[in-house]
PDB file as gemmi writes it, atoms N, CA and C in Angstrom:
CRYST1    1.000    1.000    1.000  90.00  90.00  90.00 P 1                      
ATOM      1  N   MET A   1       0.858  -1.177   0.000  1.00  0.00           N  
ATOM      2  CA  MET A   1       0.000   0.000   0.000  1.00  0.00           C  
ATOM      3  C   MET A   1       0.899   1.234   0.000  1.00  0.00           C  
ATOM      4  N   ARG A   2       0.606   2.185  -0.857  1.00  0.00           N  
ATOM      5  CA  ARG A   2       1.407   3.399  -0.943  1.00  0.00           C  
ATOM      6  C   ARG A   2       1.147   4.299   0.252  1.00  0.00           C  
ATOM      7  N   LEU A   3       2.127   5.170   0.543  1.00  0.00           N  
ATOM      8  CA  LEU A   3       2.031   6.077   1.676  1.00  0.00           C  
ATOM      9  C   LEU A   3       0.823   7.002   1.551  1.00  0.00           C  
ATOM     10  N   SER A   4       0.536   7.500   0.330  1.00  0.00           N  
ATOM     11  CA  SER A   4      -0.612   8.399   0.154  1.00  0.00           C  
ATOM     12  C   SER A   4      -1.925   7.665   0.429  1.00  0.00           C  
ATOM     13  N   SER A   5      -2.003   6.383   0.087  1.00  0.00           N  
ATOM     14  CA  SER A   5      -3.209   5.595   0.366  1.00  0.00           C  
ATOM     15  C   SER A   5      -3.387   5.389   1.855  1.00  0.00           C  
ATOM     16  N   ILE A   6      -2.281   5.169   2.551  1.00  0.00           N  
ATOM     17  CA  ILE A   6      -2.327   4.993   4.004  1.00  0.00           C  
ATOM     18  C   ILE A   6      -2.808   6.284   4.655  1.00  0.00           C  
ATOM     19  N   ARG A   7      -2.253   7.407   4.224  1.00  0.00           N  
ATOM     20  CA  ARG A   7      -2.672   8.708   4.787  1.00  0.00           C  
ATOM     21  C   ARG A   7      -4.153   8.959   4.532  1.00  0.00           C  
ATOM     22  N   GLN A   8      -4.617   8.636   3.336  1.00  0.00           N  
ATOM     23  CA  GLN A   8      -6.024   8.832   3.010  1.00  0.00           C  
ATOM     24  C   GLN A   8      -6.907   7.942   3.887  1.00  0.00           C  
ATOM     25  N   SER A   9      -6.497   6.713   4.117  1.00  0.00           N  
ATOM     26  CA  SER A   9      -7.258   5.801   4.973  1.00  0.00           C  
ATOM     27  C   SER A   9      -7.319   6.312   6.404  1.00  0.00           C  
ATOM     28  N   ILE A  10      -6.202   6.835   6.887  1.00  0.00           N  
ATOM     29  CA  ILE A  10      -6.167   7.389   8.246  1.00  0.00           C  
ATOM     30  C   ILE A  10      -7.083   8.604   8.336  1.00  0.00           C  
ATOM     31  N   ALA A  11      -7.032   9.477   7.336  1.00  0.00           N  
ATOM     32  CA  ALA A  11      -7.871  10.676   7.344  1.00  0.00           C  
ATOM     33  C   ALA A  11      -9.352  10.307   7.348  1.00  0.00           C  
ATOM     34  N   ILE A  12      -9.729   9.327   6.541  1.00  0.00           N  
ATOM     35  CA  ILE A  12     -11.125   8.886   6.502  1.00  0.00           C  
ATOM     36  C   ILE A  12     -11.533   8.290   7.834  1.00  0.00           C  
ATOM     37  N   SER A  13     -10.667   7.494   8.435  1.00  0.00           N  
ATOM     38  CA  SER A  13     -10.963   6.897   9.748  1.00  0.00           C  
ATOM     39  C   SER A  13     -11.161   7.971  10.801  1.00  0.00           C  
ATOM     40  N   CYS A  14     -10.313   8.992  10.769  1.00  0.00           N  
ATOM     41  CA  CYS A  14     -10.433  10.088  11.741  1.00  0.00           C  
ATOM     42  C   CYS A  14     -11.747  10.836  11.553  1.00  0.00           C  
ATOM     43  N   LEU A  15     -12.144  11.074  10.289  1.00  0.00           N  
ATOM     44  CA  LEU A  15     -13.404  11.762  10.033  1.00  0.00           C  
ATOM     45  C   LEU A  15     -14.592  10.949  10.524  1.00  0.00           C  
ATOM     46  N   ILE A  16     -14.564   9.655  10.295  1.00  0.00           N  
ATOM     47  CA  ILE A  16     -15.645   8.790  10.761  1.00  0.00           C  
ATOM     48  C   ILE A  16     -15.689   8.797  12.279  1.00  0.00           C  
ATOM     49  N   PHE A  17     -14.542   8.688  12.930  1.00  0.00           N  
ATOM     50  CA  PHE A  17     -14.477   8.694  14.386  1.00  0.00           C  
ATOM     51  C   PHE A  17     -15.001  10.009  14.934  1.00  0.00           C  
ATOM     52  N   CYS A  18     -14.555  11.127  14.360  1.00  0.00           N  
ATOM     53  CA  CYS A  18     -14.977  12.444  14.845  1.00  0.00           C  
ATOM     54  C   CYS A  18     -16.463  12.653  14.613  1.00  0.00           C  
ATOM     55  N   SER A  19     -16.983  12.168  13.497  1.00  0.00           N  
ATOM     56  CA  SER A  19     -18.408  12.374  13.247  1.00  0.00           C  
ATOM     57  C   SER A  19     -19.256  11.636  14.257  1.00  0.00           C  
ATOM     58  N   ALA A  20     -18.722  10.584  14.840  1.00  0.00           N  
ATOM     59  CA  ALA A  20     -19.459   9.841  15.857  1.00  0.00           C  
ATOM     60  C   ALA A  20     -19.384  10.533  17.211  1.00  0.00           C  
ATOM     61  N   LEU A  21     -18.372  11.369  17.416  1.00  0.00           N  
ATOM     62  CA  LEU A  21     -18.168  11.977  18.722  1.00  0.00           C  
ATOM     63  C   LEU A  21     -18.310  13.498  18.728  1.00  0.00           C  
ATOM     64  N   CYS A  22     -18.294  14.158  17.585  1.00  0.00           N  
ATOM     65  CA  CYS A  22     -18.281  15.609  17.532  1.00  0.00           C  
ATOM     66  C   CYS A  22     -19.634  16.143  17.056  1.00  0.00           C  
ATOM     67  N   TYR A  23     -20.062  17.214  17.688  1.00  0.00           N  
ATOM     68  CA  TYR A  23     -21.315  17.857  17.329  1.00  0.00           C  
ATOM     69  C   TYR A  23     -21.049  19.349  17.232  1.00  0.00           C  
ATOM     70  N   ALA A  24     -21.233  19.947  16.055  1.00  0.00           N  
ATOM     71  CA  ALA A  24     -20.940  21.362  15.865  1.00  0.00           C  
ATOM     72  C   ALA A  24     -22.218  22.133  15.580  1.00  0.00           C  
ATOM     73  N   ASP A  25     -22.329  23.286  16.215  1.00  0.00           N  
ATOM     74  CA  ASP A  25     -23.430  24.210  16.003  1.00  0.00           C  
ATOM     75  C   ASP A  25     -22.825  25.596  15.836  1.00  0.00           C  
ATOM     76  N   THR A  26     -23.510  26.461  15.105  1.00  0.00           N  
ATOM     77  CA  THR A  26     -22.985  27.802  14.851  1.00  0.00           C  
ATOM     78  C   THR A  26     -23.960  28.855  15.360  1.00  0.00           C  
ATOM     79  N   LEU A  27     -23.416  29.805  16.106  1.00  0.00           N  
ATOM     80  CA  LEU A  27     -24.174  30.957  16.584  1.00  0.00           C  
ATOM     81  C   LEU A  27     -23.718  32.169  15.780  1.00  0.00           C  
ATOM     82  N   THR A  28     -24.676  32.843  15.150  1.00  0.00           N  
ATOM     83  CA  THR A  28     -24.360  34.038  14.374  1.00  0.00           C  
ATOM     84  C   THR A  28     -25.009  35.239  15.042  1.00  0.00           C  
ATOM     85  N   THR A  29     -24.170  36.216  15.411  1.00  0.00           N  
ATOM     86  CA  THR A  29     -24.662  37.465  15.997  1.00  0.00           C  
ATOM     87  C   THR A  29     -24.394  38.587  14.991  1.00  0.00           C  
ATOM     88  N   ALA A  30     -24.674  39.814  15.378  1.00  0.00           N  
ATOM     89  CA  ALA A  30     -24.455  40.957  14.479  1.00  0.00           C  
ATOM     90  C   ALA A  30     -22.979  41.086  14.089  1.00  0.00           C  
ATOM     91  N   ASN A  31     -22.074  40.764  15.019  1.00  0.00           N  
ATOM     92  CA  ASN A  31     -20.653  41.006  14.772  1.00  0.00           C  
ATOM     93  C   ASN A  31     -19.771  39.763  14.773  1.00  0.00           C  
ATOM     94  N   TYR A  32     -20.326  38.602  15.118  1.00  0.00           N  
ATOM     95  CA  TYR A  32     -19.499  37.396  15.251  1.00  0.00           C  
ATOM     96  C   TYR A  32     -20.185  36.155  14.703  1.00  0.00           C  
ATOM     97  N   VAL A  33     -19.362  35.216  14.275  1.00  0.00           N  
ATOM     98  CA  VAL A  33     -19.822  33.882  13.924  1.00  0.00           C  
ATOM     99  C   VAL A  33     -19.025  32.930  14.819  1.00  0.00           C  
ATOM    100  N   VAL A  34     -19.748  32.207  15.674  1.00  0.00           N  
ATOM    101  CA  VAL A  34     -19.117  31.318  16.651  1.00  0.00           C  
ATOM    102  C   VAL A  34     -19.549  29.889  16.370  1.00  0.00           C  
ATOM    103  N   THR A  35     -18.570  29.020  16.183  1.00  0.00           N  
ATOM    104  CA  THR A  35     -18.860  27.604  15.990  1.00  0.00           C  
ATOM    105  C   THR A  35     -18.453  26.854  17.250  1.00  0.00           C  
ATOM    106  N   ILE A  36     -19.399  26.136  17.807  1.00  0.00           N  
ATOM    107  CA  ILE A  36     -19.186  25.338  19.012  1.00  0.00           C  
ATOM    108  C   ILE A  36     -19.167  23.872  18.604  1.00  0.00           C  
ATOM    109  N   THR A  37     -18.118  23.175  18.980  1.00  0.00           N  
ATOM    110  CA  THR A  37     -17.993  21.751  18.664  1.00  0.00           C  
ATOM    111  C   THR A  37     -17.825  20.967  19.954  1.00  0.00           C  
ATOM    112  N   ARG A  38     -18.730  20.034  20.186  1.00  0.00           N  
ATOM    113  CA  ARG A  38     -18.653  19.137  21.348  1.00  0.00           C  
ATOM    114  C   ARG A  38     -17.893  17.897  20.928  1.00  0.00           C  
ATOM    115  N   HIS A  39     -16.851  17.574  21.691  1.00  0.00           N  
ATOM    116  CA  HIS A  39     -16.025  16.406  21.391  1.00  0.00           C  
ATOM    117  C   HIS A  39     -16.304  15.299  22.409  1.00  0.00           C  
ATOM    118  N   CYS A  40     -17.558  15.080  22.722  1.00  0.00           N  
ATOM    119  CA  CYS A  40     -17.969  14.045  23.666  1.00  0.00           C  
ATOM    120  C   CYS A  40     -19.007  13.161  22.982  1.00  0.00           C  
ATOM    121  N   GLU A  41     -19.202  12.002  23.544  1.00  0.00           N  
ATOM    122  CA  GLU A  41     -20.175  11.085  22.957  1.00  0.00           C  
ATOM    123  C   GLU A  41     -21.587  11.619  23.115  1.00  0.00           C  
ATOM    124  N   GLU A  42     -22.419  11.319  22.134  1.00  0.00           N  
ATOM    125  CA  GLU A  42     -23.814  11.733  22.173  1.00  0.00           C  
ATOM    126  C   GLU A  42     -24.470  11.146  23.415  1.00  0.00           C  
ATOM    127  N   GLY A  43     -25.275  11.950  24.072  1.00  0.00           N  
ATOM    128  CA  GLY A  43     -25.974  11.483  25.258  1.00  0.00           C  
ATOM    129  C   GLY A  43     -25.298  11.870  26.555  1.00  0.00           C  
ATOM    130  N   GLU A  44     -24.010  12.261  26.507  1.00  0.00           N  
ATOM    131  CA  GLU A  44     -23.344  12.709  27.730  1.00  0.00           C  
ATOM    132  C   GLU A  44     -23.942  14.046  28.146  1.00  0.00           C  
ATOM    133  N   VAL A  45     -24.331  14.160  29.403  1.00  0.00           N  
ATOM    134  CA  VAL A  45     -24.953  15.387  29.888  1.00  0.00           C  
ATOM    135  C   VAL A  45     -23.931  16.508  29.964  1.00  0.00           C  
ATOM    136  N   SER A  46     -22.812  16.265  30.625  1.00  0.00           N  
ATOM    137  CA  SER A  46     -21.744  17.256  30.736  1.00  0.00           C  
ATOM    138  C   SER A  46     -20.635  16.898  29.763  1.00  0.00           C  
ATOM    139  N   CYS A  47     -19.981  17.908  29.228  1.00  0.00           N  
ATOM    140  CA  CYS A  47     -18.868  17.684  28.312  1.00  0.00           C  
ATOM    141  C   CYS A  47     -17.770  18.682  28.653  1.00  0.00           C  
ATOM    142  N   ASN A  48     -16.605  18.177  29.020  1.00  0.00           N  
ATOM    143  CA  ASN A  48     -15.466  19.034  29.355  1.00  0.00           C  
ATOM    144  C   ASN A  48     -14.501  19.191  28.190  1.00  0.00           C  
ATOM    145  N   ASN A  49     -14.941  18.836  26.997  1.00  0.00           N  
ATOM    146  CA  ASN A  49     -14.096  18.935  25.815  1.00  0.00           C  
ATOM    147  C   ASN A  49     -14.911  19.592  24.693  1.00  0.00           C  
ATOM    148  N   VAL A  50     -15.057  20.898  24.794  1.00  0.00           N  
ATOM    149  CA  VAL A  50     -15.837  21.673  23.838  1.00  0.00           C  
ATOM    150  C   VAL A  50     -14.920  22.727  23.217  1.00  0.00           C  
ATOM    151  N   SER A  51     -15.008  22.901  21.893  1.00  0.00           N  
ATOM    152  CA  SER A  51     -14.210  23.904  21.194  1.00  0.00           C  
ATOM    153  C   SER A  51     -15.072  25.099  20.806  1.00  0.00           C  
ATOM    154  N   TYR A  52     -14.476  26.270  20.889  1.00  0.00           N  
ATOM    155  CA  TYR A  52     -15.084  27.535  20.485  1.00  0.00           C  
ATOM    156  C   TYR A  52     -14.206  28.090  19.374  1.00  0.00           C  
ATOM    157  N   HIS A  53     -14.799  28.374  18.231  1.00  0.00           N  
ATOM    158  CA  HIS A  53     -14.070  29.048  17.156  1.00  0.00           C  
ATOM    159  C   HIS A  53     -14.901  30.264  16.769  1.00  0.00           C  
ATOM    160  N   GLY A  54     -14.413  31.426  17.143  1.00  0.00           N  
ATOM    161  CA  GLY A  54     -15.139  32.666  16.888  1.00  0.00           C  
ATOM    162  C   GLY A  54     -14.434  33.513  15.849  1.00  0.00           C  
ATOM    163  N   VAL A  55     -15.208  34.107  14.943  1.00  0.00           N  
ATOM    164  CA  VAL A  55     -14.666  34.969  13.893  1.00  0.00           C  
ATOM    165  C   VAL A  55     -15.402  36.302  13.923  1.00  0.00           C  
ATOM    166  N   SER A  56     -14.636  37.389  13.941  1.00  0.00           N  
ATOM    167  CA  SER A  56     -15.213  38.732  13.881  1.00  0.00           C  
ATOM    168  C   SER A  56     -15.625  39.028  12.447  1.00  0.00           C  
ATOM    169  N   LYS A  57     -16.865  39.459  12.266  1.00  0.00           N  
ATOM    170  CA  LYS A  57     -17.336  39.829  10.929  1.00  0.00           C  
ATOM    171  C   LYS A  57     -16.662  41.111  10.446  1.00  0.00           C  
ATOM    172  N   LYS A  58     -16.251  41.979  11.380  1.00  0.00           N  
ATOM    173  CA  LYS A  58     -15.644  43.256  11.023  1.00  0.00           C  
ATOM    174  C   LYS A  58     -14.186  43.117  10.600  1.00  0.00           C  
ATOM    175  N   THR A  59     -13.412  42.354  11.378  1.00  0.00           N  
ATOM    176  CA  THR A  59     -11.969  42.281  11.139  1.00  0.00           C  
ATOM    177  C   THR A  59     -11.517  40.978  10.495  1.00  0.00           C  
ATOM    178  N   GLY A  60     -12.336  39.931  10.610  1.00  0.00           N  
ATOM    179  CA  GLY A  60     -11.933  38.625  10.105  1.00  0.00           C  
ATOM    180  C   GLY A  60     -11.025  37.869  11.056  1.00  0.00           C  
ATOM    181  N   LYS A  61     -10.652  38.502  12.168  1.00  0.00           N  
ATOM    182  CA  LYS A  61      -9.792  37.833  13.150  1.00  0.00           C  
ATOM    183  C   LYS A  61     -10.573  36.718  13.833  1.00  0.00           C  
ATOM    184  N   SER A  62      -9.846  35.674  14.234  1.00  0.00           N  
ATOM    185  CA  SER A  62     -10.510  34.541  14.871  1.00  0.00           C  
ATOM    186  C   SER A  62      -9.785  34.135  16.141  1.00  0.00           C  
ATOM    187  N   ILE A  63     -10.494  33.395  16.965  1.00  0.00           N  
ATOM    188  CA  ILE A  63      -9.939  32.845  18.191  1.00  0.00           C  
ATOM    189  C   ILE A  63     -10.521  31.451  18.376  1.00  0.00           C  
ATOM    190  N   THR A  64      -9.694  30.542  18.839  1.00  0.00           N  
ATOM    191  CA  THR A  64     -10.128  29.185  19.130  1.00  0.00           C  
ATOM    192  C   THR A  64      -9.820  28.902  20.591  1.00  0.00           C  
ATOM    193  N   LEU A  65     -10.821  28.406  21.318  1.00  0.00           N  
ATOM    194  CA  LEU A  65     -10.696  28.146  22.750  1.00  0.00           C  
ATOM    195  C   LEU A  65     -11.219  26.759  23.085  1.00  0.00           C  
ATOM    196  N   GLN A  66     -10.809  26.236  24.209  1.00  0.00           N  
ATOM    197  CA  GLN A  66     -11.337  24.978  24.743  1.00  0.00           C  
ATOM    198  C   GLN A  66     -12.121  25.288  26.004  1.00  0.00           C  
ATOM    199  N   GLY A  67     -13.240  24.595  26.200  1.00  0.00           N  
ATOM    200  CA  GLY A  67     -14.047  24.832  27.377  1.00  0.00           C  
ATOM    201  C   GLY A  67     -14.950  23.662  27.679  1.00  0.00           C  
ATOM    202  N   SER A  68     -16.113  23.979  28.250  1.00  0.00           N  
ATOM    203  CA  SER A  68     -17.022  22.931  28.707  1.00  0.00           C  
ATOM    204  C   SER A  68     -18.467  23.402  28.637  1.00  0.00           C  
ATOM    205  N   THR A  69     -19.373  22.452  28.845  1.00  0.00           N  
ATOM    206  CA  THR A  69     -20.785  22.798  28.935  1.00  0.00           C  
ATOM    207  C   THR A  69     -21.055  23.431  30.289  1.00  0.00           C  
ATOM    208  N   LYS A  70     -22.156  24.159  30.375  1.00  0.00           N  
ATOM    209  CA  LYS A  70     -22.553  24.810  31.631  1.00  0.00           C  
ATOM    210  C   LYS A  70     -23.992  24.407  31.922  1.00  0.00           C  
ATOM    211  N   HIS A  71     -24.232  24.002  33.165  1.00  0.00           N  
ATOM    212  CA  HIS A  71     -25.558  23.540  33.592  1.00  0.00           C  
ATOM    213  C   HIS A  71     -25.918  24.146  34.940  1.00  0.00           C  
ATOM    214  N   THR A  72     -27.224  24.200  35.227  1.00  0.00           N  
ATOM    215  CA  THR A  72     -27.641  24.443  36.600  1.00  0.00           C  
ATOM    216  C   THR A  72     -27.457  23.114  37.320  1.00  0.00           C  
ATOM    217  N   MET A  73     -27.367  23.152  38.618  1.00  0.00           N  
ATOM    218  CA  MET A  73     -27.206  21.922  39.388  1.00  0.00           C  
ATOM    219  C   MET A  73     -28.530  21.509  40.010  1.00  0.00           C  
ATOM    220  N   CYS A  74     -28.710  20.207  40.097  1.00  0.00           N  
ATOM    221  CA  CYS A  74     -29.908  19.662  40.735  1.00  0.00           C  
ATOM    222  C   CYS A  74     -29.849  19.914  42.239  1.00  0.00           C  
ATOM    223  N   ALA A  75     -30.894  19.539  42.930  1.00  0.00           N  
ATOM    224  CA  ALA A  75     -31.018  19.780  44.370  1.00  0.00           C  
ATOM    225  C   ALA A  75     -29.866  19.184  45.171  1.00  0.00           C  
ATOM    226  N   ASP A  76     -29.264  18.087  44.672  1.00  0.00           N  
ATOM    227  CA  ASP A  76     -28.165  17.463  45.421  1.00  0.00           C  
ATOM    228  C   ASP A  76     -26.865  18.259  45.322  1.00  0.00           C  
ATOM    229  N   GLY A  77     -26.827  19.287  44.444  1.00  0.00           N  
ATOM    230  CA  GLY A  77     -25.648  20.134  44.318  1.00  0.00           C  
ATOM    231  C   GLY A  77     -24.510  19.483  43.550  1.00  0.00           C  
ATOM    232  N   VAL A  78     -24.700  18.294  43.027  1.00  0.00           N  
ATOM    233  CA  VAL A  78     -23.650  17.564  42.322  1.00  0.00           C  
ATOM    234  C   VAL A  78     -24.071  17.221  40.893  1.00  0.00           C  
ATOM    235  N   THR A  79     -25.306  16.816  40.740  1.00  0.00           N  
ATOM    236  CA  THR A  79     -25.812  16.356  39.448  1.00  0.00           C  
ATOM    237  C   THR A  79     -26.207  17.535  38.566  1.00  0.00           C  
ATOM    238  N   PRO A  80     -25.691  17.586  37.309  1.00  0.00           N  
ATOM    239  CA  PRO A  80     -26.111  18.653  36.408  1.00  0.00           C  
ATOM    240  C   PRO A  80     -27.557  18.452  35.981  1.00  0.00           C  
ATOM    241  N   CYS A  81     -28.351  19.528  36.028  1.00  0.00           N  
ATOM    242  CA  CYS A  81     -29.771  19.440  35.662  1.00  0.00           C  
ATOM    243  C   CYS A  81     -30.025  20.064  34.297  1.00  0.00           C  
ATOM    244  N   GLN A  82     -30.239  21.354  34.281  1.00  0.00           N  
ATOM    245  CA  GLN A  82     -30.629  22.028  33.044  1.00  0.00           C  
ATOM    246  C   GLN A  82     -29.411  22.583  32.311  1.00  0.00           C  
ATOM    247  N   PHE A  83     -29.315  22.286  31.015  1.00  0.00           N  
ATOM    248  CA  PHE A  83     -28.249  22.810  30.164  1.00  0.00           C  
ATOM    249  C   PHE A  83     -28.463  24.300  29.959  1.00  0.00           C  
ATOM    250  N   ILE A  84     -27.419  25.096  30.176  1.00  0.00           N  
ATOM    251  CA  ILE A  84     -27.490  26.548  30.004  1.00  0.00           C  
ATOM    252  C   ILE A  84     -26.747  26.983  28.743  1.00  0.00           C  
ATOM    253  N   GLY A  85     -25.583  26.383  28.515  1.00  0.00           N  
ATOM    254  CA  GLY A  85     -24.766  26.770  27.369  1.00  0.00           C  
ATOM    255  C   GLY A  85     -23.342  26.269  27.526  1.00  0.00           C  
ATOM    256  N   TYR A  86     -22.401  27.094  27.090  1.00  0.00           N  
ATOM    257  CA  TYR A  86     -20.990  26.709  27.081  1.00  0.00           C  
ATOM    258  C   TYR A  86     -20.156  27.805  27.703  1.00  0.00           C  
ATOM    259  N   GLN A  87     -19.056  27.421  28.350  1.00  0.00           N  
ATOM    260  CA  GLN A  87     -18.162  28.402  28.956  1.00  0.00           C  
ATOM    261  C   GLN A  87     -16.722  28.129  28.529  1.00  0.00           C  
ATOM    262  N   PHE A  88     -15.991  29.223  28.285  1.00  0.00           N  
ATOM    263  CA  PHE A  88     -14.607  29.153  27.836  1.00  0.00           C  
ATOM    264  C   PHE A  88     -13.836  30.253  28.549  1.00  0.00           C  
ATOM    265  N   LYS A  89     -12.532  30.055  28.715  1.00  0.00           N  
ATOM    266  CA  LYS A  89     -11.735  31.049  29.414  1.00  0.00           C  
ATOM    267  C   LYS A  89     -10.339  31.097  28.811  1.00  0.00           C  
ATOM    268  N   THR A  90      -9.830  32.307  28.644  1.00  0.00           N  
ATOM    269  CA  THR A  90      -8.446  32.511  28.250  1.00  0.00           C  
ATOM    270  C   THR A  90      -7.918  33.683  29.070  1.00  0.00           C  
ATOM    271  N   GLY A  91      -6.915  33.419  29.878  1.00  0.00           N  
ATOM    272  CA  GLY A  91      -6.420  34.455  30.786  1.00  0.00           C  
ATOM    273  C   GLY A  91      -7.535  34.901  31.705  1.00  0.00           C  
ATOM    274  N   ASN A  92      -7.759  36.215  31.776  1.00  0.00           N  
ATOM    275  CA  ASN A  92      -8.838  36.722  32.635  1.00  0.00           C  
ATOM    276  C   ASN A  92     -10.088  37.084  31.823  1.00  0.00           C  
ATOM    277  N   ILE A  93     -10.199  36.525  30.618  1.00  0.00           N  
ATOM    278  CA  ILE A  93     -11.373  36.775  29.780  1.00  0.00           C  
ATOM    279  C   ILE A  93     -12.221  35.514  29.710  1.00  0.00           C  
ATOM    280  N   SER A  94     -13.509  35.661  30.025  1.00  0.00           N  
ATOM    281  CA  SER A  94     -14.457  34.545  30.005  1.00  0.00           C  
ATOM    282  C   SER A  94     -15.439  34.726  28.859  1.00  0.00           C  
ATOM    283  N   TYR A  95     -15.711  33.638  28.162  1.00  0.00           N  
ATOM    284  CA  TYR A  95     -16.672  33.607  27.060  1.00  0.00           C  
ATOM    285  C   TYR A  95     -17.825  32.715  27.486  1.00  0.00           C  
ATOM    286  N   LEU A  96     -19.028  33.205  27.360  1.00  0.00           N  
ATOM    287  CA  LEU A  96     -20.213  32.432  27.681  1.00  0.00           C  
ATOM    288  C   LEU A  96     -21.123  32.456  26.457  1.00  0.00           C  
ATOM    289  N   VAL A  97     -21.455  31.273  25.966  1.00  0.00           N  
ATOM    290  CA  VAL A  97     -22.334  31.136  24.807  1.00  0.00           C  
ATOM    291  C   VAL A  97     -23.556  30.364  25.302  1.00  0.00           C  
ATOM    292  N   LEU A  98     -24.690  31.040  25.346  1.00  0.00           N  
ATOM    293  CA  LEU A  98     -25.881  30.453  25.942  1.00  0.00           C  
ATOM    294  C   LEU A  98     -26.771  29.764  24.922  1.00  0.00           C  
ATOM    295  N   GLU A  99     -27.496  28.778  25.377  1.00  0.00           N  
ATOM    296  CA  GLU A  99     -28.451  28.066  24.534  1.00  0.00           C  
ATOM    297  C   GLU A  99     -29.485  29.029  23.947  1.00  0.00           C  
ATOM    298  N   SER A 100     -29.781  30.094  24.670  1.00  0.00           N  
ATOM    299  CA  SER A 100     -30.756  31.089  24.218  1.00  0.00           C  
ATOM    300  C   SER A 100     -30.260  31.910  23.032  1.00  0.00           C  
ATOM    301  N   GLY A 101     -28.953  31.815  22.718  1.00  0.00           N  
ATOM    302  CA  GLY A 101     -28.388  32.560  21.601  1.00  0.00           C  
ATOM    303  C   GLY A 101     -27.590  33.777  22.019  1.00  0.00           C  
ATOM    304  N   ALA A 102     -27.347  33.945  23.299  1.00  0.00           N  
ATOM    305  CA  ALA A 102     -26.570  35.080  23.781  1.00  0.00           C  
ATOM    306  C   ALA A 102     -25.078  34.752  23.764  1.00  0.00           C  
ATOM    307  N   LEU A 103     -24.285  35.735  23.365  1.00  0.00           N  
ATOM    308  CA  LEU A 103     -22.829  35.663  23.428  1.00  0.00           C  
ATOM    309  C   LEU A 103     -22.377  36.748  24.385  1.00  0.00           C  
ATOM    310  N   ARG A 104     -21.631  36.365  25.408  1.00  0.00           N  
ATOM    311  CA  ARG A 104     -21.177  37.321  26.422  1.00  0.00           C  
ATOM    312  C   ARG A 104     -19.696  37.091  26.681  1.00  0.00           C  
ATOM    313  N   VAL A 105     -18.903  38.156  26.525  1.00  0.00           N  
ATOM    314  CA  VAL A 105     -17.469  38.099  26.772  1.00  0.00           C  
ATOM    315  C   VAL A 105     -17.163  39.107  27.868  1.00  0.00           C  
ATOM    316  N   VAL A 106     -16.539  38.619  28.942  1.00  0.00           N  
ATOM    317  CA  VAL A 106     -16.293  39.464  30.115  1.00  0.00           C  
ATOM    318  C   VAL A 106     -14.819  39.399  30.492  1.00  0.00           C  
ATOM    319  N   LYS A 107     -14.240  40.572  30.720  1.00  0.00           N  
ATOM    320  CA  LYS A 107     -12.859  40.672  31.189  1.00  0.00           C  
ATOM    321  C   LYS A 107     -12.890  40.864  32.692  1.00  0.00           C  
ATOM    322  N   GLY A 108     -12.125  40.052  33.409  1.00  0.00           N  
ATOM    323  CA  GLY A 108     -12.149  40.126  34.871  1.00  0.00           C  
ATOM    324  C   GLY A 108     -13.476  39.655  35.398  1.00  0.00           C  
ATOM    325  N   SER A 109     -13.975  40.328  36.421  1.00  0.00           N  
ATOM    326  CA  SER A 109     -15.226  39.884  37.017  1.00  0.00           C  
ATOM    327  C   SER A 109     -16.457  40.605  36.473  1.00  0.00           C  
ATOM    328  N   ASN A 110     -16.274  41.815  35.880  1.00  0.00           N  
ATOM    329  CA  ASN A 110     -17.482  42.517  35.444  1.00  0.00           C  
ATOM    330  C   ASN A 110     -17.296  43.509  34.295  1.00  0.00           C  
ATOM    331  N   ASP A 111     -16.182  43.483  33.587  1.00  0.00           N  
ATOM    332  CA  ASP A 111     -15.961  44.382  32.455  1.00  0.00           C  
ATOM    333  C   ASP A 111     -16.477  43.695  31.185  1.00  0.00           C  
ATOM    334  N   VAL A 112     -17.727  43.994  30.809  1.00  0.00           N  
ATOM    335  CA  VAL A 112     -18.366  43.340  29.665  1.00  0.00           C  
ATOM    336  C   VAL A 112     -17.786  43.895  28.366  1.00  0.00           C  
ATOM    337  N   LEU A 113     -17.165  43.013  27.582  1.00  0.00           N  
ATOM    338  CA  LEU A 113     -16.568  43.400  26.306  1.00  0.00           C  
ATOM    339  C   LEU A 113     -17.538  43.199  25.143  1.00  0.00           C  
ATOM    340  N   VAL A 114     -18.311  42.131  25.219  1.00  0.00           N  
ATOM    341  CA  VAL A 114     -19.281  41.806  24.168  1.00  0.00           C  
ATOM    342  C   VAL A 114     -20.532  41.264  24.832  1.00  0.00           C  
ATOM    343  N   GLU A 115     -21.680  41.729  24.368  1.00  0.00           N  
ATOM    344  CA  GLU A 115     -22.960  41.154  24.791  1.00  0.00           C  
ATOM    345  C   GLU A 115     -23.915  41.300  23.618  1.00  0.00           C  
ATOM    346  N   GLU A 116     -24.112  40.188  22.911  1.00  0.00           N  
ATOM    347  CA  GLU A 116     -24.940  40.192  21.717  1.00  0.00           C  
ATOM    348  C   GLU A 116     -25.843  38.983  21.688  1.00  0.00           C  
ATOM    349  N   ALA A 117     -26.989  39.150  21.068  1.00  0.00           N  
ATOM    350  CA  ALA A 117     -27.911  38.029  20.851  1.00  0.00           C  
ATOM    351  C   ALA A 117     -27.746  37.575  19.404  1.00  0.00           C  
ATOM    352  N   GLY A 118     -27.931  36.270  19.203  1.00  0.00           N  
ATOM    353  CA  GLY A 118     -27.791  35.749  17.860  1.00  0.00           C  
ATOM    354  C   GLY A 118     -28.735  34.578  17.641  1.00  0.00           C  
ATOM    355  N   GLU A 119     -28.540  33.912  16.513  1.00  0.00           N  
ATOM    356  CA  GLU A 119     -29.361  32.760  16.169  1.00  0.00           C  
ATOM    357  C   GLU A 119     -28.470  31.557  15.925  1.00  0.00           C  
ATOM    358  N   TRP A 120     -28.931  30.414  16.409  1.00  0.00           N  
ATOM    359  CA  TRP A 120     -28.208  29.164  16.230  1.00  0.00           C  
ATOM    360  C   TRP A 120     -28.563  28.524  14.898  1.00  0.00           C  
ATOM    361  N   THR A 121     -27.581  27.897  14.284  1.00  0.00           N  
ATOM    362  CA  THR A 121     -27.757  27.038  13.120  1.00  0.00           C  
ATOM    363  C   THR A 121     -27.274  25.655  13.539  1.00  0.00           C  
ATOM    364  N   TYR A 122     -28.151  24.657  13.425  1.00  0.00           N  
ATOM    365  CA  TYR A 122     -27.808  23.311  13.860  1.00  0.00           C  
ATOM    366  C   TYR A 122     -27.564  22.413  12.686  1.00  0.00           C  
TER     367      TYR A 122                                                      
END                                                                             
């Protein structure tokens, strides 16, 4: 088997594997396009392996982050109950992408850099 055939087989295997484990959705706001990809198996309530890829419509600049799902907690304080959205952090900047379609970027504890509503594409 030639090296190019081996590489092609590996690439196809990786795509099949990722399609079984990855789920991507896109949130489009007035100024940003954010793609969220879950790298966990379908049916898992919490996922600590979520990717954020955001692109500014104005500048074309992009950022890629790793994060997790965000949930309210059940009465026991341990079990995740209701899915809220996704959370990501880089340095002292937090990104929150909500199921409702809100994108919120906060520097420190309360310096809001971005707060926009958008629509999800599934």
